[in-house]
C-alpha positions as CSV (number, residue, x, y, z in Angstrom):
1,M,43.3,36.3,-28.8
2,L,44.3,38.2,-25.8
3,R,44.9,36.1,-23.0
4,N,48.8,35.8,-22.5
5,V,50.7,39.2,-21.9
6,A,54.5,39.7,-21.3
7,A,56.0,43.0,-20.3
8,V,59.8,42.9,-21.2
9,I,62.1,45.3,-19.3
10,V,65.8,46.0,-19.7
11,D,68.0,48.0,-17.2
12,G,67.2,51.6,-17.3
13,F,63.2,51.1,-17.5
14,T,61.0,53.6,-16.4
15,P,58.6,52.4,-13.6
16,F,55.5,54.4,-14.5
17,E,55.4,53.0,-17.9
18,L,55.9,49.3,-16.6
19,G,53.2,50.1,-14.3
20,V,50.7,51.1,-16.8
21,V,50.9,47.5,-18.4
22,C,50.9,45.8,-14.9
23,E,47.8,47.6,-13.9
24,V,45.8,47.0,-17.4
25,F,46.8,43.4,-17.8
26,G,48.3,42.2,-14.2
27,I,45.2,42.7,-12.0
28,D,42.6,40.3,-11.3
29,R,39.3,41.6,-11.9
30,S,37.1,38.6,-12.3
31,D,35.0,40.0,-9.5
32,D,33.9,42.4,-11.9
33,G,33.0,39.8,-14.6
34,L,36.2,40.8,-16.5
35,P,38.6,38.4,-18.1
36,T,41.9,37.8,-16.3
37,Y,45.4,37.6,-18.1
38,D,48.2,35.3,-17.7
39,F,50.7,38.2,-16.9
40,A,54.4,38.3,-16.4
41,V,57.1,40.8,-16.3
42,V,60.0,39.3,-18.1
43,A,64.0,40.1,-17.9
44,G,65.0,41.3,-21.6
45,E,68.8,40.8,-20.3
46,P,70.8,39.8,-17.2
47,G,70.1,41.6,-14.0
48,P,70.1,43.5,-11.8
49,L,67.5,45.4,-13.7
50,R,67.4,49.0,-12.4
51,A,64.5,51.4,-12.8
52,E,65.3,54.7,-13.9
53,A,64.0,56.3,-10.4
54,G,66.8,53.8,-8.7
55,F,65.3,50.7,-7.6
56,T,65.9,47.1,-8.7
57,V,63.3,44.5,-10.0
58,S,63.9,40.8,-10.0
59,T,61.8,38.4,-12.1
60,P,61.9,34.9,-12.5
61,Y,61.0,35.0,-16.3
62,G,63.3,35.3,-19.2
63,L,63.0,35.7,-22.8
64,D,61.8,32.0,-23.4
65,R,58.7,33.3,-21.8
66,L,57.8,35.6,-24.7
67,A,57.5,32.4,-26.9
68,V,53.9,31.9,-25.5
69,A,52.8,35.5,-25.2
70,D,49.7,36.8,-27.2
71,L,50.8,40.5,-26.5
72,V,54.8,41.6,-25.8
73,V,54.7,45.0,-24.5
74,V,57.9,47.0,-24.2
75,P,57.7,50.2,-21.8
76,A,60.1,53.0,-21.9
77,V,63.7,52.9,-21.3
78,R,66.1,55.6,-20.0
79,D,67.5,58.4,-22.5
80,S,71.2,57.2,-22.3
81,R,69.9,53.8,-24.0
82,I,68.6,55.4,-27.0
83,Y,70.7,58.6,-27.5
84,H,74.0,56.3,-27.3
85,P,76.6,57.5,-29.9
86,D,76.7,54.4,-31.4
87,G,72.7,53.9,-31.5
88,P,70.2,52.6,-29.4
89,R,71.6,50.0,-27.2
90,F,69.4,46.6,-27.0
91,P,70.7,43.1,-26.4
92,A,70.7,40.7,-29.5
93,P,68.7,38.1,-27.9
94,L,65.7,40.6,-26.9
95,M,65.9,41.6,-30.6
96,E,65.6,38.1,-31.7
97,A,62.8,37.3,-29.3
98,L,60.6,40.2,-30.5
99,Q,61.0,39.2,-34.2
100,D,60.2,35.6,-33.1
101,A,56.9,36.8,-31.5
102,V,56.0,38.8,-34.6
103,A,56.7,35.9,-36.8
104,R,54.5,33.6,-34.8
105,G,51.6,36.0,-34.9
106,A,51.7,37.9,-31.7
107,R,51.5,41.6,-31.2
108,V,53.9,43.8,-29.9
109,L,53.3,47.0,-28.4
110,S,55.5,50.0,-27.2
111,V,55.2,52.5,-24.7
112,C,57.0,56.0,-25.4
113,T,60.6,55.1,-25.9
114,G,60.1,51.4,-26.1
115,A,59.3,52.1,-29.7
116,F,63.3,52.0,-30.1
117,A,63.5,48.5,-29.3
118,L,61.1,47.9,-32.0
119,G,62.9,50.0,-34.5
120,A,66.3,48.2,-33.6
121,A,64.3,45.0,-33.9
122,G,63.6,46.0,-37.6
123,L,59.6,45.9,-36.8
124,L,59.0,49.5,-37.6
125,D,60.4,49.4,-41.1
126,G,57.6,50.2,-43.6
127,R,55.2,50.8,-40.8
128,R,53.5,53.6,-39.3
129,C,54.5,54.4,-35.7
130,T,54.8,57.1,-32.9
131,A,56.6,57.9,-29.7
132,H,56.6,60.9,-27.0
133,W,57.1,64.1,-29.2
134,R,60.4,64.8,-27.7
135,H,62.0,61.8,-28.9
136,A,59.9,61.5,-32.4
137,A,62.7,63.2,-34.5
138,E,65.4,60.8,-33.1
139,L,62.9,57.9,-33.7
140,A,62.6,58.9,-37.4
141,K,66.4,59.7,-37.8
142,R,67.2,56.2,-36.5
143,Y,65.0,54.3,-38.2
144,P,64.4,56.1,-41.7
145,E,62.4,53.3,-43.1
146,A,59.7,53.9,-40.2
147,E,56.7,56.3,-40.9
148,V,56.6,58.3,-37.7
149,N,53.9,60.4,-36.8
150,P,54.6,62.6,-33.5
151,D,51.2,64.2,-33.4
152,V,49.3,61.2,-32.3
153,L,48.9,59.2,-29.1
154,Y,49.0,55.8,-30.7
155,V,49.1,53.9,-34.1
156,D,47.9,50.5,-34.8
157,A,50.0,49.3,-37.6
158,D,48.8,45.6,-36.7
159,P,50.6,43.6,-35.2
160,V,52.9,46.5,-34.1
161,I,51.0,49.0,-31.9
162,T,53.1,52.2,-30.7
163,S,52.3,54.8,-28.2
164,A,53.5,58.4,-27.0
165,G,54.5,59.1,-23.8
166,T,53.4,58.2,-20.2
167,A,49.4,57.9,-20.2
168,A,49.2,57.4,-24.2
169,G,50.6,53.8,-23.0
170,I,47.1,53.4,-21.1
171,D,45.2,54.8,-24.2
172,A,46.9,52.2,-26.5
173,C,46.6,49.2,-23.9
174,L,42.6,49.7,-23.5
175,Y,42.4,50.7,-27.4
176,L,43.9,46.9,-27.8
177,V,41.6,45.5,-25.2
178,R,38.6,47.2,-26.9
179,K,39.6,46.0,-30.2
180,E,40.0,42.3,-29.1
181,Q,37.6,42.0,-26.2
182,G,34.8,45.0,-26.8
183,S,33.9,47.8,-25.1
184,R,32.4,46.3,-22.0
185,V,35.8,44.8,-21.2
186,A,37.8,48.1,-21.7
187,N,35.3,50.1,-19.9
188,G,35.4,47.9,-16.8
189,I,38.9,48.0,-16.6
190,A,38.9,51.8,-17.0
191,R,36.3,52.0,-14.4
192,R,38.6,50.4,-12.1
193,M,41.3,52.5,-12.9
194,V,39.1,55.8,-12.6
195,I,40.2,57.0,-16.2
196,P,38.3,57.7,-19.1
197,P,37.7,54.7,-21.0
198,H,38.3,55.9,-24.7
199,R,39.6,59.0,-26.2
200,D,39.1,60.8,-29.7
201,G,40.4,58.5,-32.6
202,G,38.7,55.4,-32.1
203,Q,38.4,53.4,-35.2
204,A,40.8,55.8,-36.9
205,Q,43.4,54.6,-34.6
206,Y,45.1,58.2,-34.7
207,V,44.4,60.4,-31.3
208,D,45.3,63.8,-32.1
209,R,42.8,65.7,-29.9
210,P,41.8,63.7,-26.8
211,V,38.2,64.3,-25.1
212,A,39.5,64.9,-21.5
213,M,37.9,64.7,-18.5
214,P,38.2,67.6,-16.5
215,S,41.5,68.2,-14.4
216,S,39.7,69.4,-11.2
217,C,36.2,68.4,-10.0
218,D,35.9,71.4,-7.4
219,T,34.3,73.7,-10.3
220,L,32.6,71.6,-12.9
221,G,32.6,68.0,-11.5
222,E,28.9,68.3,-10.9
223,V,27.8,69.6,-14.4
224,I,30.3,67.0,-15.9
225,G,28.4,64.2,-14.3
226,W,25.1,65.6,-15.1
227,M,26.0,65.9,-18.7
228,Q,27.2,62.1,-18.6
229,R,24.0,61.3,-17.0
230,H,21.6,63.2,-19.6
231,L,23.3,62.3,-22.9
232,A,19.9,61.8,-24.5
233,E,18.6,65.0,-23.6
234,P,18.9,68.2,-25.6
235,V,21.2,70.5,-23.8
236,T,22.5,74.1,-24.3
237,V,25.4,75.8,-23.3
238,R,23.0,78.6,-21.5
239,E,21.6,75.7,-19.6
240,L,24.9,74.3,-18.5
241,A,26.1,77.7,-17.5
242,R,23.1,78.2,-15.2
243,R,23.7,74.8,-13.6
244,A,27.4,76.0,-12.9
245,H,26.0,79.6,-11.8
246,M,28.4,81.0,-14.2
247,S,27.8,83.3,-17.1
248,E,27.8,81.6,-20.6
249,R,31.2,83.3,-21.4
250,T,32.8,82.5,-18.1
251,F,31.7,79.0,-18.1
252,A,32.7,78.5,-21.5
253,R,36.2,79.7,-20.8
254,R,36.6,77.6,-17.6
255,F,35.3,74.3,-19.3
256,V,38.1,74.7,-21.8
257,Q,40.6,75.3,-19.4
258,E,39.4,72.1,-17.2
259,T,38.8,69.8,-20.3
260,G,41.2,71.1,-23.3
261,T,37.9,71.4,-25.3
262,T,34.6,73.4,-25.8
263,P,31.4,71.9,-24.1
264,V,29.7,71.0,-27.4
265,R,32.7,69.1,-28.7
266,W,33.1,67.2,-25.4
267,L,29.4,66.5,-25.0
268,T,29.6,65.1,-28.7
269,G,32.4,63.1,-28.0
270,Q,31.0,61.4,-24.8
271,R,27.8,60.7,-27.2
272,I,29.9,59.1,-29.7
273,L,31.7,56.9,-27.1
274,L,28.0,55.7,-25.9
275,A,26.9,55.3,-29.7
276,Q,30.2,53.0,-30.1
277,E,29.1,50.9,-27.0
278,L,25.5,50.6,-28.0
279,L,26.7,49.3,-31.6
280,E,28.9,46.9,-30.2
281,E,26.8,45.7,-27.4
282,T,23.3,45.6,-28.6
283,G,21.0,44.8,-31.8
284,E,19.3,48.2,-31.6
285,T,18.4,49.8,-34.8
286,T,20.7,53.1,-35.8
287,D,17.8,55.2,-35.3
288,L,17.3,54.1,-31.8
289,I,20.9,54.4,-30.9
290,A,20.9,57.7,-32.3
291,E,18.1,58.6,-30.1
292,R,19.5,56.9,-27.0
293,A,23.1,58.6,-27.5
294,G,21.5,62.1,-27.9
295,F,21.6,62.6,-31.8
296,G,18.1,62.6,-32.5
297,N,18.0,61.0,-35.6
298,A,20.1,58.1,-37.7
299,A,21.3,61.1,-40.4
300,T,22.8,63.2,-37.6
301,L,24.4,60.4,-36.0
302,R,26.0,59.2,-39.2
303,H,27.3,62.9,-39.7
304,H,29.0,62.9,-36.6
305,F,30.3,59.4,-36.3
306,R,31.8,59.5,-39.8
307,A,33.4,63.1,-38.5
308,W,34.7,61.7,-35.7
309,R,35.8,57.8,-36.5
310,G,36.0,58.1,-40.2
311,I,33.6,55.4,-40.6
312,T,29.8,54.9,-40.7
313,P,27.9,53.4,-37.7
314,Q,27.0,50.4,-39.9
315,A,30.5,49.7,-40.8
316,Y,31.6,50.1,-37.0
317,R,29.1,47.6,-36.1
318,R,30.0,45.1,-38.8
319,T,33.6,45.4,-37.6
320,F,33.5,45.7,-33.9
321,S,30.3,43.9,-32.8
322,P,30.4,40.1,-31.7
323,A,28.5,39.3,-34.8
324,G,30.8,41.2,-37.0
325,L,33.8,39.6,-35.4
326,A,32.3,35.9,-35.7
327,T,31.7,36.7,-39.4
328,L,35.5,38.0,-39.9
329,A,36.7,35.0,-38.2
330,S,34.6,32.3,-40.2
């Protein structure tokens, strides 16, 4: 269940990380056939609540609002709150409210240094978690019972989800939407936000090598667009280089510069995403999905899907398709 979402902030919150949560869950996209969320920004302590950038936020919602939330999100806070000589400083009522939320079955999700609030509430003990790489060592030091992994974008230790810095919060939020409401909803939100709908990791929940979109559309935008429209077709680097009017060597080098990965790996990643969507949203056979996603046959699809997601296509379908979710819920 993901209908009621609360983002709880304290003095010194960081505006971008709060904005991420507001953008994913606080926008009415019902005109696109997407679900709406009962969303609120909650004051985690008495105001005024000043952003790290200097402006203040006033909200009518207090900690009692967390009692009805399906998801409680804690954005990042300024460094002085987490590197205080006496340890991270968070108000006791907020700690109790986070504990109560988990106890009654809600999820909690942190963005960047918001993980320190979860740690202070004891919610990271015995759980895998992450934070921005600059703060991961401090998180492990402050909460030695937590299993901190600094090399991933997000970790799902249900009901506690933690994410690394800034844009990784988007990844974690869209991951949860995808998990709860399927790829159509997650992709629809991502499309409105003009961002990639999913990055490498998927079922494994750990993201260590993102499949990036190009940082600039000036050089490779047309070729990238062509690749996305022709995922089912066989393609070679030679053909892509020809379309980009470059030598193969120059094209390969430029592609890595703009996407962070090779053309073959980028293409494979996009095909995996398409296969996931087809597994979730259709009843097509694995052979037909393999053909539509550009893998040619089911054996090749299984090989790549297991390598990228750590699970077979059929097992993924049982977990994430509507029929599979209905079976799990029955």
